[in-house]
N, C-alpha and C positions, 0 to 999 in steps of 0.2 A: 408633504413637499418632496418632490423627487430630488435625489442627491446627484451631484456631478459624478461622471464616470471616471474612475482612476486610470492612470497609465501603466501602473505596475501591479501585477496580480501574481500571487503565489499559487503553485500547483502541487498537489499530491497525487500519486498514482500507485495503485496496488501492484502494478507491473514493474515497479522499481524505477531507479533514477534515469535510465535511458528513456523510458516512456515520459518521465517528467520533463526531460530536455525537449522531447518532441512536442508536447502540448504547449510548453512555454514558448518555443520558437514559433509555433503556429499562432499563438496569441499575439506575439510581437509583430508578426508580419514581415514583409520584405524590408521595411525601413526601421524595424525594431531590433531587439536583441534579447539574449538571455542575460539576466543581471550578473554583473561581475562583483567581486569583493568591493571594488571602489563604489559601485552603486549601493551596496548594503551599507558601506561606511557613510555615504551621503545621507541615506535615509535615517540612519541611527543618530547622526549629528543633528539632523533636523527634528527628530522626535524627542521632545523634552521629557515625556512620561516614560519612565523606565519599564513600565508594564505595557507600553505600546508594542504592537506586533513586530516592528523591525528589530526591537531588542529581545523579545521573547522567542522569536522564531529561530530555527536552525536551518541554514541555507547551503545547498550545494550550488556552486556558482559557475559562471562561464570563464572565470579566471583559471589559469593553469600554472602548475609548477613542473619544470622539466629537470630531470636528474640525469646528468651525463658527464662525460669526460671530454675536455677539449682535445684537439689534435696534439697539443703540447703535453697531454697527460695530466692536466689539472682537473680534479673533480669539482663540478659546479652544480649549483642550483640556479635556475633561471625562472623568475616570476614574470608572467605576461598577463596583462589585463585587457588588452585591446586586440589588434590584429594578430593572428596566430597561424602557424603552418598547418597544412592539412595533415590529418593523422595517418599513420601507417599501422600495420599489425605487428605487435611484438613477436608473435610466433612466426610470421612471414619473414621479418628481418633476421631472425635467428635460425631460420630454416628448420623449424621444429615441426614434427609430424603431429598435428593437432586438429581435431575435428572442427574447432571454431577458429578459423584463421582470418577473421575480419576484426572490426572494431566494435562489435556488438555489445561488449561489456567493457567496463573501465579497466579491468585487469589486462586487456589486450591493447590498450593505448600505448603508442610509442611513435617516435619519429626517427628518420635516418640520421646518420652522422652529418651529412651535408646540410640537412635542414637545421640541425642543432647549431652548426657553425654559422649559418645565415642568421639564426635567431640571436646568437651572441653578438654578431657584427651589425645588428640593427636593421637588417633587411625588412623585418616585420614591424619596425617601430621601436619605441622606447621599452626597455625591459629592465628588470632589477636583477643583478648577478651577484651571487654569494660564492666566494671561494672557500670550498669546504676544507682545503688543505691548511688553511689558517684559522678557520672558525672553531671556536670552542664553546661547547654547551656549558654556560656558566650558571645553570640552575642546579638545584639539589634534587636528586632522585632520578628515577628512570622516566621513560617517555609517558608512562601512564600517570605520573604524579608530579612532574616538575612544574615549578611556578617561577615567575619573574617579577621582581619588585618593579615599581613604576620607572625608576631611574634606569634599571637594567633594560626594560622593554624599550625605552626611548633610544637606546643605543644598539639594540639587537638587530643585526642586518636581516635575519630571516623574518622577524616580526614586521620590520619596516617594509621589506619587499612584499610580504603577504598583504599588508594593508594598502599599499599603493601610495598615490600622490598626496593624500591627506592623512598619512599614518600618524604623525605627531599631533595633529589637531584631534584626531579620533582618540588617541591615548590620553590626551589631556581631558577631553570630554568624559571618557570612561573614569578617569581618576577622580574628577570632581563629583561624578555620580556616586562613586564608592564612598568618598569622604562624607558626602551628604547623608548617605544611608547609614554609615557608621556613627555619625554624630547623633542619630536618633536612638542608638542602642544604650543599654545600661553602662555606667562608668566602668564596671569590672570587665565588661566585654570589650569596651574601647581600649582599656589598658593592656589587654592580653591578645589583641588581634593585630595581625600584620596585613596591610593591604597589598595584594599581589595582582599581577597580570596573569594570564592563563598559560596553560601548557602548549607546547608544540608537539604534534604527534605525526608520525609516518611521513615526514618530509624526506627521509632517507631510504624509504621503501623497506624499512625494517625498524623495530624498536631499538632504541639506543640508550645507554647509560651515560651519566654525566662525564664529559671529557673524552668520550670514545670517538675514534675516527670513523667517518661515515662512508658508507658504500655509495659509489656512483657507477653506472654502467659504462661500458667502453664499446665503441663502434655503433652505438645507437643511444637514444635517450628515452627513458621512461617518462610517461606523462600522467599527471593526475589533476582532476579538477579540484579547486580549493573549496574547503568546507568551513563555513563560519558558524560557530556554535551560538547558542543563546547566551544572554548575559543577565541571568537572574542571580543577584548576589546572595550569598548565604555563608554561614560558618559551618564547616564540616564537623560532625560529631567526633568527639574524642572516644573512640571505641575501646581503647586499651587501658584507660584510667590514668595514664601518666600525665604529668603536668607539662604541657607544651604550649607554645604560642599557636593560637588559632589563626587561620587565614581566611580572608574573604576575597574572591576573585571574580573576574569577568569572563568573557567568552573564550572558548578554546579555539585555537587556530590549527587547521589540519587539512588532510587530504581524504577524499573519498577513494577508497582502495578497491572497490568492486561494485558490481551492480546491486549488491545487497547492502552496501555501505557498512563495511566491517566496523568502522569506528563509531557508528551512530546507533549502538545497541539500545541505548536508553532514551533516545530522542527521536521523535518523528522529524523528518527533514523535508524541505521544500525547495523547488526550483522556481525562480521568479521570471516571468516574461515581462518585457518592457516595450511599450509602443513608442516609436520616435527615437531621436538621438539625444534629446536633452537630458540633463541629470534628473534624478528623482529625489523627492523629499519624503515619500511615504510608500508603503506597500500594503495592498489590500489582502486580507486573510484569504486562505484557500477555501474552496467550496466545502471541503470536509469539516471545517470548523464552524460552519453556520447551518449545517444540515438540520439541527434541532429547531432553529428559527424558521427555516424553510418549511418544515412540516407544520409548525404553528401558524404560519402565514401562507398557507397553501394556495389561497385565492390568487396570489401574484405569480405562481409558478406552474399552474395547470394550463392545459391547452385543450381545444375541442377534440373530442373523439372523431377520428376520420369518418367521413361519410360512408354509410353502408356497413359499419361495424357496430355491433351491439355490445360485445364483451371483448375487451382488450386481452390478447394472449399474454399471460404473465410468466410463461414457462420458456426455458431455453430449449433449443432444438426444434425439429420438425414434428408436428403433432401426428401421433400414430393413428391409423384407421383400421387396423386389423387385416390389412391386405398383405400379400406376399412381400411387397416392397417395404411396407411400413407396419410391421407387426407391433403389438403392444409389448412393452417391457414391464415386468413385474419385479420390483425390488424384493429381495429375498435374502434371508440369512438362515443358516442351519440352526435349528432350535426355534425358529419362528415360522410364521406362515406368510404367504403372499396375500396382502390385504387390499392393494390398490394398484393401479397402473401408473407408470411414469414415462420418461422419455430417454432417448439416446440423443445427445447433443450433436451439433455439426461436426465436432472433432472426434466423435466416437466415444466420448465419456458418458458415464451414467449420470443422469440427473434424477436423484432419488426422491425429490419432493413429489408426493402423490398428486395425481391430476384427476383421474376419473375413479369414481366408486365402482366396485365390481358388483353387478347385479347377480351374476352367477359365474362360477368357474369350475372347470372340469379338467382334471389331470389327464393328458393324452398319453404321454410317454416320457420316460427318463432315459437319457442317453449320454455317454461320454463322447463328445465330438472332438475330433482332431483338427488342428489348424496349424498353419505355419506362418510365423511372423516375418513379413517382408521388410520391416524396418523396426528400429528401436522405438517403442511406444511406452509412455508412462501413464496414460490414463487407463481407466478400466470401464467397460470391457475393451479389449484391443479391437481395432478396426477389422483385422483379419479374422479374429475370433467371432465377431458379430456376423460377418459375411458368411463364414463357414456354417454357423448355426442356422442362419436364414435358409441356406441351401439344404440343410439336413432337416428342416422343419416338416413334420408330417402334413399331409394335405388337409386334415381336419383340424389342425392347430392354427391359432392366430395370435399367440402370445408366447413369450419365453421368459425364463428366469434362470439364474446361474448360481450354482452352489459352490463354485471355486474352480480354479484352474491349476493344472499341473505343468510346471516348467514355463509358465507364461512370461512373456516379456523378453526372452532371449532372441537374439537376431538369427534368422534363418534356421531356427530349430523347430522340431516337430513338438507340438504341445497338445494338451487336451483339457477340455473343460466339462465339468458335470452340468448338464443342461436339462431343465425340466420344460417340456412343451405343454401348453395349456390351450384350451378353448374357453374363451371368456366372453361375457356380454357386459358392456359398460354403459353408464348413463350417457345421455346425449350431450349434456353440458358439463364442463369441468366443475369440480368442487373448489371453492375459493377460501383462502386463509386471509383473514382481515386484520387490520391494524388501525390505530387512531391517529389522526392529525388534528390538533385542536380538539374540537368536540364532535368531529365527523369521522365516520368509518370509511376506509378505503380498502380495496383489494391490495394484496401485497405481492410484489415480484418474488419469484423464486430463482435461486441460483445454485445449480448443481445439487449438493446434498444438504443445503441449508436455506432457510428463508432469510432474506437480506435486510429486512426492516426498511425496505424502500417502498413507499406507497405507489400504487398504480392508478386504479380507476375509482372515482367517487361512488360510494353507495348512496343512491338518491333516496330510496325508501327501504326500510327493513322491518321485519316482524320477528320478534323473539319466539322461537319454537320451543326451546328448552334451555334451562341453565343448570349447571352442575358446579357446586362449590366444593373445594378441597377434595377433588376426585382423585383417588389413588390409582395411579397407572399400574396395571398388573406387573408383577416381577418379571414374568417371561418376556414382556415387552420392554421394560426399562433396561434389563440387562443387555438387550441388543444395541443400546445406544453407546456402548463402550465408554461408560462414565460421562455421558452427555456430549461426547465428541461428535456423534452422528445422531441427530434428532429425528431423522425421517421415520424410524419405526413408531415413535410416539405420534407424529403427524398422521401416519397411515392408520394407526389405531383410532385416533380421534375421528378421522373420516369414516372408517369402517363402523364405528359406533354411533354415527350421526342418525338422528331421526330421518325418516324417508322424505319428509316435507322440506327439510333444511337443504340449502345449497351452499352454505358458508359457515365458518366458525371463527369466533374471536376469542383468542386465548388471553383472558384478563390477567392471569397470574400463573406462574409455575415456580415451584420450589423443590429443592432436594435437601433432605435432612436425614440424619442418622436416627433410627428408631431402636432404642436399646432392647426392647422386648423382642424385636424381630432380628436383632443383630445384623442389620443391613441398612443401606440407604434406601429411602423411599421417595419417589417423585409424586407430588400432588399438584393438580391443576384446577383452576377455576375457569370454566369456559361458558360461552353463550353461543348456541346454535341459532342461526338466522335463516329466514328466507329473504334474500336480498334482490332488489331491483337496482340495476346499475345506472349511473348518471352519464351525462354527455361531456364530462371533462376528465382528464387524466394527466398524470405525471409521465414524462419520458423517464427512462432509467437514469439514475444519478450520473452514471458514467457518461451518458450522452449529453446531459446538461453540463457536466464539467468540460467536455470537449467544445461545446458551443459557448465559449467564454463571453463573447460580446452579448449574446442574448441573456445569459445568466446575470451579467453585471447590470444590464438594463432592468431586469426584474428585481434584483437586490436593491437597486436604487429606488424603485417604486415602493418597495417594502421598508425602506429606511434601514437597510442592513449593511450599509457601507461605512467604513471608518476612515479610509484614506481620502484625502482631498484631491 
């Protein structure tokens, strides 16, 4: 039975919180919104199960806190959950020489003094104002550990401003949940535990001790989106052995302070998109949390292979062909050999996952090639370095590998790279790495220097060519992985050692363990080499599926993978 499609969906994005805001806004559409703290409060009050996602998720919201000083010189915090002023750049307002003078990261968010005054005076609607000149932090401890008892939280102006219009109803709901949880614990635990509300952190744009006066900017206001932590109740361990009252507490209330979310070191965080203007009562889990189910129920999420294509390209970047414009790239490290070809991606970075098996290779020439960086680049190889090596490539060569660069990455400097030019012959079709979804094999997408565990194209038919159990990877290959941080040398080795009839491999198991007799770590793999014929359905990359949220939710509904009503 198909489930109804939810109005509120949480988003995660490896690109950080700014990308999460983008995809959440895209999902909400012109009549929707990014969920505020008040939206999360509504969903938590409506969710009776404390293990429901609205309670267990950590959310960066569309609500904001503004930290500034009024024209009269009073330091203020202003909480806004609805209409808000357009952001300015902190660096621009303060006339700082900074390469990032926009609002591309949260650390750059600010508003002018005039906008701050308008906010205080209600131009943007109802706000909650806290006078920091009279506010006292009445908790015990610094900002990393302070806690508030229920009665204190019910009177704390920062907590009330943070939670918005239903603050006291939420705190009462939270308190009742805590009491219910505590009533199920042992008597000795109940007797020694104090029920607390959570900490406040980074509302003052720096950590603060109890009773300390708080900093607020002058001439402009700093801006932070509000972060609402999860609410899984627990009793912290007593690590030092002393006899103290234990506490159990609910969600932390705080601010996201950068695009990396400084305060959310231990918790994954989500931004919620909401369709329409009505209040919400539930939040659907992000795609990242249901990926395992998606792989198991793959039939609901695959699409037909585009007409005229037999094998879906699973690699990033433009496929090389050995021409002067698109030579082959051979991943290489000193102490190892070039075993397979790979790609250079669209942004000039090396994608080290092997693509084609080498039928033959001949070393043409080694040369130190000079190049000049025209811009600051952080990927490798640098765009200017690649272009210089292509120009220096001998006529008889059709491939390159790099042994390292000298002075690379500096702006406008002259640099050099040790380059090996090759003449190679590769197989006509790429070699594929396989994975399992349910009981079926799929090809696997590759992403830069790692396989991503994202299924691509269905294997329609396959024939086992060879199996190897507990196969020990040679030490000279394993040590190139830098402690398993870069696995491409192992993948290249498995491709190089493949039987000629095989066109794919499934790594059933890999393990690393210390062998006392050899006094070193040893990697062992169990693999199956296949000759595979590929089917007529495939997965789009998960990043694409995440972006196409409406399609994703329809398929999740068909598969019975929705929780929210």
